[in-house]
C-alpha positions, 0 to 999 in steps of 0.5 A: 596912812602909812603901814608901820609894819612894813617900814624899812630902817637904815642901820649901818648902811644896810636896810632891815625889814621890820618883819625880821624882828629888828624893831625896838618893840620886837626886841622889847617883846623878846626880852619880856618873854625871856624874863617871864620864862626865867620867872617861871623857871623855864630855861632855854640854856643847854645847862640848868646850872645857875649862872651867878654866885651862890650865897648863904647868910648866917647869924652866929656867935663870933667863934662859930662865925669864924669857924663857918667862914674857915669851913667855906674857904676850906671846902671851896678854895678862893682861887677856884670858886671865888669864895668871899665874905660878901658882907658882915655886921655885928647884931645887937645881941653880939652875934655876927651876921654874914653872907658867904658867896661862891661860884657854883662850880670850879670850872 
């Protein structure tokens, strides 16, 4: 029976040994370990800043909702933070539920 751990794969004209970690199962294992590390809060990045958008959801009366959204756009200008009202809806009791989104920094 053939030893699969020493199998060579041809890719793009060059050969790669499986010992180098190029097998699909090795890639899958590394991705799984990274995912588990992120879930635990372990970060391997140079910065601990979140990479995605920051979101905040509110449910306020219409006038207060407008004021809160204006405050976000004043504090976090759209041009620098990509601030936006991500979604909104009117609740049965007349309040407006909305989610504001922005980048964590203006870099």
